[in-house]
C-alpha positions as CSV (number, residue, x, y, z in Angstrom):
1,X,191.1,127.5,158.9
2,X,189.8,130.4,156.8
3,X,191.9,131.4,153.9
4,X,192.9,135.0,153.8
5,X,194.6,136.5,150.7
6,X,196.1,139.7,149.7
7,X,197.7,140.4,146.3
8,X,200.7,138.3,147.3
9,X,199.7,136.2,150.3
10,X,197.5,133.2,150.6
11,X,197.0,131.4,153.9
12,X,195.7,127.8,153.9
13,X,195.9,124.7,156.0
14,X,197.6,122.7,153.2
15,X,199.2,123.6,149.9
16,X,199.6,121.2,147.1
17,X,202.3,121.9,144.5
18,X,201.5,120.5,141.1
19,X,198.3,120.2,139.2
20,X,198.7,116.8,137.5
21,X,196.6,113.8,138.6
22,X,198.7,113.3,141.8
23,X,198.2,116.8,143.0
24,X,194.6,116.9,142.0
25,X,193.8,113.6,143.8
26,X,195.5,114.9,146.9
27,X,193.7,118.2,146.9
28,X,190.4,116.4,146.2
29,X,190.8,114.0,149.2
30,X,191.7,117.0,151.4
31,X,188.7,118.9,150.1
32,X,186.4,116.0,150.8
33,X,187.8,115.9,154.4
34,X,186.9,119.7,154.8
35,X,190.5,120.7,154.9
36,X,191.3,124.2,153.5
37,X,193.6,123.5,150.6
38,X,195.3,125.5,147.9
39,X,196.7,123.9,144.8
40,X,199.4,125.8,142.7
41,X,200.2,124.8,139.2
42,X,202.9,126.3,136.9
43,X,201.0,125.7,133.6
44,X,197.8,127.3,132.5
45,X,196.0,124.0,132.7
46,X,195.7,121.0,134.9
47,X,196.5,117.4,134.0
48,X,200.3,117.4,133.9
49,X,201.5,114.6,131.6
50,X,198.0,114.0,130.5
51,X,197.1,116.6,127.8
52,X,194.0,116.6,125.7
53,X,193.6,118.8,122.6
54,X,190.6,119.3,120.3
55,X,192.0,119.5,116.8
56,X,190.4,120.9,113.6
57,X,187.1,119.1,112.9
58,X,186.4,118.6,116.6
59,X,188.8,115.7,116.8
60,X,189.9,114.9,120.4
61,X,193.6,114.0,120.7
62,X,195.5,112.9,123.7
63,X,199.1,114.0,123.5
64,X,200.0,112.4,126.8
65,X,198.7,109.5,129.0
66,X,195.4,108.2,127.5
67,X,194.5,104.6,128.5
68,X,192.9,103.0,131.5
69,X,192.7,99.3,132.3
70,X,190.2,97.4,134.5
71,X,192.7,96.9,137.4
72,X,193.4,100.7,137.5
73,X,190.7,101.1,140.1
74,X,191.8,104.5,141.4
75,X,191.5,106.3,138.1
76,X,188.3,104.4,137.2
77,X,186.7,105.5,140.5
78,X,187.7,109.1,139.9
79,X,186.2,108.9,136.4
80,X,183.0,107.3,137.7
81,X,182.6,110.0,140.4
82,X,182.6,112.7,137.8
83,X,180.8,110.9,135.0
84,X,183.7,110.6,132.5
85,X,182.8,107.6,130.3
86,X,185.3,105.3,128.6
87,X,185.2,103.1,125.5
88,X,187.2,100.1,124.4
89,X,190.5,100.6,122.5
90,X,190.1,99.3,118.9
91,X,192.0,96.2,118.2
92,X,189.8,94.2,115.8
93,X,191.7,92.8,112.7
94,X,195.2,91.9,111.9
95,X,198.1,93.5,113.7
96,X,201.4,94.2,111.9
97,X,205.1,93.8,112.6
98,X,207.6,95.7,110.4
99,X,211.1,94.2,110.6
100,X,214.6,95.7,110.0
101,X,214.9,93.6,106.8
102,X,211.6,95.0,105.4
103,X,209.5,91.9,106.3
104,X,205.9,92.7,107.1
105,X,204.3,90.1,109.4
106,X,200.5,90.1,110.0
107,X,199.2,88.4,113.1
108,X,196.4,88.3,115.7
109,X,196.6,88.0,119.4
110,X,199.6,89.0,121.6
111,X,202.3,88.0,119.1
112,X,202.8,86.0,115.9
113,X,203.4,82.5,117.0
114,X,206.2,81.6,114.6
115,X,207.8,85.0,114.0
116,X,211.5,85.6,114.7
117,X,212.5,85.6,118.3
118,X,209.0,85.0,119.8
119,X,209.8,81.8,121.7
120,X,212.9,83.3,123.4
121,X,211.1,86.6,124.1
122,X,208.3,84.8,125.8
123,X,210.7,82.7,127.9
124,X,212.6,85.8,129.1
125,X,209.5,87.8,129.8
126,X,208.1,84.9,131.8
127,X,211.3,84.9,133.8
128,X,210.9,88.6,134.4
129,X,207.4,87.9,135.7
130,X,208.7,85.2,138.1
131,X,211.4,87.5,139.5
132,X,208.9,90.4,139.8
133,X,206.6,88.2,141.9
134,X,209.3,88.3,144.6
135,X,209.4,92.1,144.8
136,X,208.0,93.8,147.9
137,X,206.4,96.9,146.3
138,X,205.5,98.5,149.6
139,X,209.1,98.1,151.0
140,X,211.2,97.4,147.9
141,X,214.5,97.3,149.9
142,X,213.2,94.1,151.7
143,X,213.2,92.2,148.4
144,X,215.6,89.3,148.6
145,X,217.7,90.1,145.6
146,X,217.3,93.8,145.8
147,X,220.9,95.0,145.7
148,X,221.9,92.4,143.1
149,X,219.2,93.4,140.7
150,X,219.6,97.1,141.3
151,X,223.3,96.9,140.4
152,X,222.4,95.6,136.9
153,X,220.7,97.1,133.9
154,X,217.9,95.5,132.0
155,X,220.2,95.3,129.0
156,X,222.9,93.3,130.9
157,X,220.1,90.9,132.0
158,X,218.9,90.4,128.4
159,X,222.4,89.7,127.1
160,X,223.0,87.2,129.9
161,X,219.7,85.4,129.2
162,X,219.6,85.1,125.5
163,X,221.8,85.5,122.4
164,X,218.8,85.4,120.0
165,X,219.1,88.8,118.2
166,X,215.4,88.9,117.3
167,X,214.3,88.2,120.8
168,X,216.6,91.0,121.9
169,X,215.0,93.3,119.4
170,X,211.6,92.5,120.9
171,X,212.9,92.9,124.5
172,X,214.6,96.2,123.6
173,X,211.4,97.6,122.1
174,X,209.4,96.5,125.1
175,X,211.8,98.6,127.4
176,X,211.6,101.5,125.0
177,X,207.8,101.4,124.9
178,X,207.3,101.0,128.7
179,X,210.0,103.3,130.1
180,X,210.9,105.4,127.0
181,X,214.6,104.7,127.5
182,X,217.2,102.1,126.4
183,X,217.8,98.8,128.2
184,X,221.3,99.8,129.3
185,X,220.1,102.9,131.0
186,X,217.5,101.5,133.4
187,X,217.9,99.5,136.7
188,X,216.8,95.9,136.4
189,X,215.3,96.2,139.8
190,X,213.2,99.2,138.6
191,X,211.9,97.0,135.7
192,X,210.9,94.3,138.1
193,X,209.3,96.7,140.6
194,X,207.3,98.3,137.8
195,X,206.1,94.9,136.6
196,X,205.1,93.9,140.1
197,X,203.3,97.2,140.6
198,X,201.2,96.5,137.5
199,X,200.6,92.8,138.3
200,X,202.4,91.2,135.4
201,X,204.3,91.9,132.2
202,X,201.2,91.1,130.2
203,X,199.3,93.7,132.1
204,X,201.8,96.3,130.9
205,X,202.0,95.2,127.3
206,X,198.5,94.1,126.2
207,X,195.2,95.8,125.4
208,X,192.0,94.0,126.3
209,X,191.8,93.6,130.1
210,X,195.2,95.2,130.5
211,X,196.8,98.7,130.6
212,X,195.7,99.7,127.1
213,X,192.1,98.5,127.5
214,X,190.1,101.7,127.2
215,X,190.2,105.4,126.4
216,X,188.2,108.4,127.7
217,X,185.4,109.6,125.4
218,X,186.2,113.3,126.2
219,X,190.0,112.7,126.5
220,X,192.2,111.7,129.4
221,X,192.1,115.1,131.0
222,X,188.4,115.0,131.5
223,X,188.5,113.7,135.1
224,X,191.3,116.2,135.9
225,X,189.3,119.1,134.6
226,X,186.3,117.9,136.6
227,X,188.3,117.8,139.8
228,X,189.7,121.3,139.1
229,X,186.2,122.6,138.5
230,X,185.0,121.2,141.8
231,X,188.0,122.8,143.6
232,X,187.3,126.1,141.9
233,X,189.3,129.1,143.3
234,X,191.4,126.8,145.3
235,X,193.4,126.1,142.1
236,X,195.9,128.7,141.1
237,X,197.1,128.3,137.5
238,X,200.1,129.9,135.9
239,X,201.9,129.9,139.3
240,X,205.3,128.2,139.0
241,X,206.9,127.5,142.3
242,X,210.5,128.5,142.7
243,X,211.2,128.2,146.4
244,X,209.7,126.3,149.4
245,X,210.7,127.1,153.0
246,X,209.7,124.5,155.6
247,X,210.2,124.1,159.4
248,X,208.3,122.8,162.4
249,X,205.8,125.7,162.1
250,X,204.8,124.9,158.5
251,X,205.7,125.8,155.0
252,X,206.0,128.9,152.7
253,X,205.6,128.2,149.0
254,X,206.9,131.0,146.8
255,X,205.3,131.2,143.3
256,X,205.6,133.7,140.5
257,X,202.7,135.8,141.8
258,X,202.0,134.8,145.4
259,X,203.3,133.3,148.6
260,X,201.2,130.4,150.1
261,X,201.6,129.7,153.8
262,X,200.3,126.4,155.2
263,X,200.8,123.9,158.0
264,X,201.7,121.1,155.5
265,X,202.7,120.8,151.8
266,X,202.2,118.0,149.3
267,X,204.8,118.2,146.5
268,X,203.5,116.4,143.4
269,X,206.1,117.2,140.8
270,X,208.3,115.1,138.5
271,X,211.7,114.4,140.1
272,X,213.6,116.9,138.0
273,X,211.2,119.7,138.9
274,X,211.6,119.0,142.6
275,X,215.4,119.3,142.2
276,X,214.9,122.6,140.3
277,X,213.0,124.0,143.3
278,X,215.0,125.9,146.0
279,X,214.2,124.3,149.4
280,X,215.1,125.9,152.7
281,X,216.5,124.0,154.5
282,X,217.9,121.8,151.7
283,X,216.4,118.4,151.2
284,X,218.1,115.5,152.9
285,X,220.8,113.7,151.0
286,X,218.7,110.6,150.7
287,X,215.9,112.5,149.0
288,X,218.1,114.5,146.8
289,X,220.1,111.4,145.9
290,X,217.0,109.5,145.0
291,X,215.8,112.3,142.7
292,X,219.2,112.5,141.1
293,X,218.9,108.8,140.1
294,X,215.5,109.4,138.4
295,X,215.5,110.4,134.8
296,X,212.6,111.3,132.7
297,X,211.9,109.0,129.7
298,X,212.4,110.3,126.2
299,X,209.3,110.1,124.1
300,X,207.3,111.9,121.4
301,X,203.7,111.1,120.5
302,X,202.5,111.7,116.9
303,X,199.0,111.6,115.5
304,X,197.8,111.5,111.9
305,X,194.1,112.2,111.3
306,X,192.1,110.8,108.2
307,X,188.6,111.1,107.0
308,X,187.9,107.6,108.1
309,X,189.7,104.6,109.6
310,X,190.4,103.1,106.1
311,X,192.7,100.4,107.4
312,X,189.8,98.6,109.0
313,X,188.3,98.1,105.6
314,X,191.3,96.0,104.7
315,X,191.0,93.9,107.9
316,X,193.8,95.7,109.7
317,X,193.6,96.7,113.4
318,X,195.9,99.7,113.1
319,X,198.1,98.1,115.8
320,X,201.7,97.7,114.9
321,X,205.2,97.2,116.2
322,X,208.1,98.4,114.1
323,X,211.6,97.0,114.4
324,X,213.0,98.9,111.5
325,X,215.2,102.1,111.4
326,X,212.3,104.5,111.3
327,X,211.3,106.8,114.2
328,X,208.1,105.1,115.2
329,X,208.2,102.0,117.4
330,X,204.5,101.3,118.1
331,X,201.2,102.3,116.4
332,X,197.7,102.2,117.6
333,X,194.3,103.0,116.2
334,X,193.3,106.1,118.1
335,X,190.1,106.9,116.2
336,X,187.0,108.1,118.2
337,X,184.5,105.5,119.3
338,X,182.0,106.5,116.6
339,X,184.7,106.2,113.8
340,X,183.6,109.6,112.6
341,X,187.3,110.0,111.5
342,X,190.4,107.8,111.5
343,X,193.3,108.5,113.8
344,X,196.6,106.6,113.9
345,X,198.9,107.4,116.9
346,X,202.6,106.6,116.8
347,X,205.3,106.6,119.6
348,X,208.9,107.6,119.2
349,X,211.1,106.3,122.1
350,X,214.6,106.5,123.5
351,X,217.5,106.8,121.0
352,X,215.0,106.9,118.2
353,X,213.8,110.2,119.6
354,X,217.3,111.7,119.5
355,X,217.4,111.0,115.7
356,X,213.9,112.2,115.3
357,X,214.5,115.6,116.9
358,X,217.6,116.2,114.8
359,X,215.2,116.5,111.8
360,X,213.2,119.6,110.9
361,X,209.4,119.5,111.1
362,X,208.9,118.4,107.5
363,X,211.5,115.7,107.9
364,X,209.9,114.4,111.1
365,X,206.5,114.3,109.5
366,X,207.8,112.5,106.4
367,X,209.6,109.9,108.5
368,X,206.5,109.3,110.6
369,X,204.2,109.0,107.6
370,X,206.6,106.6,105.9
371,X,206.2,104.3,108.9
372,X,202.4,104.6,108.9
373,X,202.3,103.8,105.2
374,X,204.3,100.6,105.9
375,X,201.7,99.7,108.5
376,X,198.4,100.8,106.9
377,X,199.1,101.3,103.2
378,X,199.5,104.3,100.8
379,X,196.5,106.3,102.0
380,X,198.3,106.7,105.4
381,X,200.7,109.1,103.7
382,X,198.0,111.7,103.2
383,X,196.4,112.7,106.5
384,X,194.1,115.7,106.7
385,X,195.8,116.7,110.0
386,X,199.2,115.8,111.6
387,X,200.3,116.8,115.1
388,X,203.2,115.8,117.3
389,X,204.2,116.3,121.0
390,X,207.9,116.0,121.8
391,X,207.7,115.6,125.6
392,X,211.5,116.2,126.2
393,X,210.9,119.7,124.8
394,X,208.0,120.4,127.3
395,X,209.4,123.0,129.7
396,X,207.7,121.5,132.7
397,X,207.6,117.8,132.1
398,X,210.9,117.5,130.2
399,X,210.0,114.0,129.2
400,X,207.6,111.2,129.7
401,X,205.8,109.1,130.5
402,X,207.4,109.0,133.9
403,X,210.8,108.9,135.5
404,X,212.8,105.7,135.8
405,X,215.5,104.8,138.2
406,X,219.1,104.2,137.0
407,X,221.3,101.5,138.6
408,X,222.1,102.0,142.2
409,X,219.4,104.5,142.9
410,X,217.1,102.2,144.7
411,X,219.7,100.6,146.9
412,X,221.6,103.9,147.8
413,X,218.7,106.2,148.5
414,X,215.2,104.7,148.3
415,X,214.5,103.6,151.8
416,X,214.6,107.1,153.1
417,X,214.4,109.1,149.9
418,X,211.7,107.5,147.8
419,X,208.6,109.0,149.4
420,X,209.2,109.3,153.2
421,X,207.9,112.7,154.3
422,X,210.5,115.5,154.9
423,X,209.1,117.2,158.0
424,X,206.1,119.2,156.9
425,X,206.7,118.1,153.2
426,X,204.9,115.1,151.8
427,X,205.7,113.6,148.4
428,X,203.3,112.5,145.7
429,X,203.6,111.6,142.0
430,X,203.2,108.5,140.0
431,X,206.9,107.7,140.6
432,X,206.0,107.2,144.3
433,X,203.2,104.7,143.7
434,X,203.2,101.0,144.7
435,X,200.4,100.1,142.2
436,X,200.6,101.1,138.6
437,X,203.7,103.1,139.1
438,X,204.3,105.3,136.1
439,X,200.6,105.5,135.1
440,X,197.8,107.9,135.7
441,X,196.3,105.4,138.2
442,X,199.6,105.5,140.1
443,X,199.5,109.2,140.2
444,X,195.9,109.2,141.6
445,X,196.7,106.6,144.3
446,X,199.9,108.5,145.3
447,X,198.0,111.7,145.8
448,X,195.4,110.0,147.9
449,X,198.2,108.4,150.0
450,X,200.0,111.7,150.6
451,X,196.7,113.3,151.5
452,X,196.2,110.5,154.0
453,X,199.6,111.3,155.6
454,X,198.6,114.9,155.9
455,X,195.2,114.1,157.4
456,X,196.9,111.9,160.0
457,X,199.5,114.6,160.8
458,X,196.7,117.2,161.2
459,X,194.7,114.8,163.4
460,X,191.8,114.5,160.9
461,X,189.8,111.6,159.8
462,X,191.7,109.4,157.4
463,X,189.1,107.0,156.1
């Protein structure tokens, strides 16, 4: 189908709404199948919740998703296709725990063997793994204890399983770090589904061989930018979609500057952005109800840049977990592979973010640097550059890393509302993935799945 355009009309076989990794992967698969596709993106860039910036001194910073692990095969294949190299995350040296009473605990490996709450934490997380192994990720509603688990929160489960306050602190920070929310806000079933989609709790939490194994040399948006470059004029940036009309004849996608008509649409937007779009006819109750039960996580990502990674000279890895009252919960060494400068990255999650955003910019910076000093020493208080990204304030994402399901959402709405097509509309996004849900890899696989649905509907080859 040849695309014809005027100042306000674009005709295409398929339109993809959203230029994050899900939308780009969908458009790429359609392009590879010789389907005429148009991708519309509200921002002036592609990548979505992955956002790379080159800071002063040519320092590459990833404000959003940044890591890739060896089992994240969809993202790795995409990166390999476009020649986007990775390098191992730095973790050599002693890690640090900072506790609420001021204790500073160095350790190596996954956790300090004799530190407060470790034994109970390991026992409960092993139980989570055992329960997650019973989850049917392809058809979650067929899981044996589906309704029981979805009626509970992760917090209620932790309280029932252990009364060790230090183990609970560890479990709470794990929830904050993985889902950017508090344990009493998230469905226990969603936690178990997410663990199952990654393969294990360890896969989610650890570095080497796990989710935080490697980083992209040119930043995490390098593969996204490569896809967009291949698609060329098929990608329309700065084109926020405000309305989508759909019926048996096809779809009409109304953007700020054009109307795109197509036989099928793939909508690859975060749940809140789908709900903010005017659909005619309205989305079915199952789909709208599912979206209503999905909330974006609350997270900020902060970077401090130094002339060199000085903490390594003291035998520190730069990896830390903080159980104190400061804003930062987790720290990593985010220096470039050649160590041409030193970079520490910190994450502010959940309720900590609420307190963080109540401060002015100097107050936020001071609070972050105080945490980094506790981790890496006095020089950490004097970076040559400091930058922060508060994802809840992003007008398009409105949070990160992904959306999580609140109790009751899976049982009430997911069977028909999670990702089942709505007529000519198909749904993508990392929240719809069965593998690495919530991650860039999940976004890529979701886009490829949605494109496969469209190819089947169009009678095209789906290999």
